[in-house]
N, C-alpha and C positions, 0 to 999 in steps of 0.2 A: 413873955418869952418871945424872942425874935423868930420869924419864919425862916425856913431853910433858905440860905442865900442872903439873909438880911442880918445886920449886926446892930447891936445896941449902941446908943450914942457914946457910952463911955469907952467903946472900942474904936472910936473914930480915929484916934491918933495912930493906932496900929494899922488900920486900913490905909491911912494916908502914906504909910511907908512903902506900899506897893505903888508902882508907877501908873496909877490910874489917870494921871494928867496927860499921859501919852495916848489915851484912848479918845479918838475923835468921833463925835456923833451928835445926835439931837434927841431931845426928849420926845418920846412917842406916846400919844394919848389916844390913839385909835384902837380899833377892835382887832385882837389877834385871832382871826378866824381860823380855827384849828384845821379845817379841811384843806387849806392851801399850804400847810407846813409839812416839810419833810419829817420833822419831829414835832408832833402836835403838843407835846409836853416840854417843859423846861428840862434840859439835860445838862449835867455838869461836864465841863470840859476846859480846854486851854485855848487862849488867844495868842497868836503869834502876830506881833505888830510890825508895821513897816520899819519902825525904828530899831528892830531887832530884839525888843523886849518881849518876854513871854509872861503872860499872866495866867496862873494856874487856878483851877477849881472855881470857875465862874459859870453862871447859868446862862445857857444860850438857846435860842430858837432860830431855825433857818426856814425862810419862806421860799418854797420852790416856785411859786407862781410869779413873784416879783423879784426873786433873787436878792433878798434882803436878809441881813443878819441882825438879830436883836440880842441885847445883853441886859440882864436884870442886875443892875448895879447894887452892891451890898449895903451902901450907907443909908439911903432913903428908900431902897427897894423900887426905884423908878425903872421903867423900861426905856432903854436907849437904842435907837436905830443907828447902827454903826456906819460910819463913812467907809465905803468899800476900799477907797484908796489908802486908808490907814491900817487895814488888816491884810497881812500877808497870807494868813491861813488860820484854821482852827481845827481842833481835835475834840471828838466826843469821848469821854471816859468809858461810856458803855452805851452802844447804839445797836438795837435789835440783836442783842446777844453778842456783839463784837466790841472788843476793847481797843481796836486798832483803826478806827474809822477817822480819817483825816481829810480835810478839805483844803485846797489851795486856790489862790486867786490867779486866774489866767486870762489873757486876752484871746478870745476865740470868736469865730463866726458860728453862730448857733444854727444857721442854715446856709443855703448857697446863694442867698440874695442880699441879706443885710451886711452892713459893715461889721468889723470886729469890735467887740466890747468886752469890758471886764466882767467876769463871772466867777462864782465860786464852784469848783468842781471837786468831787471826791477823787482822791489820788490813791492808786494801788500800784506799788512798785514790785515788779518781778526782777529778774536778773538783767535781762537785756532790753526789755520793753517796759513801758509804763502805761497803765490804763487810767484814763480820766473819765468820770461820769458826771454829766450835768443833769441833776435830778429835777428837771423842770416839770411843772404841772400845768395842765390846760383845762379850760372850762369844757365840760362834756355836755351837760344838759341841765335843765331845770326839772325838779321832781316835786310832786305833791306829797305831803305827809300830814298825819293827823296827830294832834296832841289834845287830849281831853275833848274829843269831838270837834275840835276846830281845825279846819284845813289851812295849811300854810304852804309856802313854796320855798324850796331851798336850792342852791346851786350845787351841782355835783362836779367834782374835779377828778381828773385821772392823771397819774404820773406817766410821762413818756420820756424816759431817759435818752439822752444823746451821748454816744460813746466816742471817745477819742483815744487812739493808740499812738504812742510816740515810740519810734525806733530810730536811733541816731538823731538826725535833725528833722526827720519826716513826721508829720502829724496827719493821721488818717481819720476821717470823720465818718461815723456810722449813725444815721438817724434811725435805721433799722439794723439790728445786729442779728445776722443769721449766716448760714453757711454760704449762701450766694454772695452776699456783700463782702464777707471775709475773703472768699476766693478771688473776687474781683479786685480787692485791695492788694492782695498778696498772691498773684497768679503762680509764682514759683513754689508756693506752699499749698497749692490747691489739692494735690493728691493726699498730702498729710491731713489737711482739713477734712476732706470727704471721708477718709479712712477713720479718723477719730470719731466723727459724728456717726458713721455707720456702726462702729463698734461700741459706742457709748450706751449706757443703760437706757437713756431716754430717746436717743436718736434725734435730738433737737438742741437748739440754742435759744432758750427762752428765759430761763430763770437766772438770777444773779449767780448762783453756784455753778450752773452749767457754763456760763460765760467765763467765770474765773478758772474753771477746770481746763477748758480748751486753751486758754492763754498761758496757763502754767505749762501745759504740754508743748505748745508752740514755741515758748520762750527758749527751749533747749535747741531749737532749730534755726534761730535767728543769728 
């Protein structure tokens, strides 16, 4: 019996009817270190290709450390590292309890020093504004751990998202998302921002839900 995401050889003709020939990438034989992935496990989703083709119900993994997208192709169950230039975006069918998580390819400056580069960002559409989240991961430290009395060393990574808000043609970058940086980016909305944070249950902007909530609120005022 084939594994999930894998097909038997007698189904090869049916698989070929899907436009897999438009998926550009290379065979990957390295180690998929789970600590560096935004989704450590394979998640079923959809690929939107640069050609305009959409390939549904494929198994994907996205590496936040290297900004690389991997596809487990269904014919031979090989792992393919996809060429970023060939993928316009992708969507996870079910990601951390959410069925509407989509990523889009954008050219951005990840900091204020480097040049612009193509990256995959989660896209959340409001009415007047869009939020893009670059789910990047960074090396934090090395840590000792014990298995059956044997001491080994492993790398510890932490996710440090970078946020981008687009309103009209303007794209604002937030390496730290809080009330101060939001007021600085939108000084004409500073009273609204401070009032919302002061009256909110947590009085802060740290979690994903808190960020989404204030942007939903501010969207009505743009």
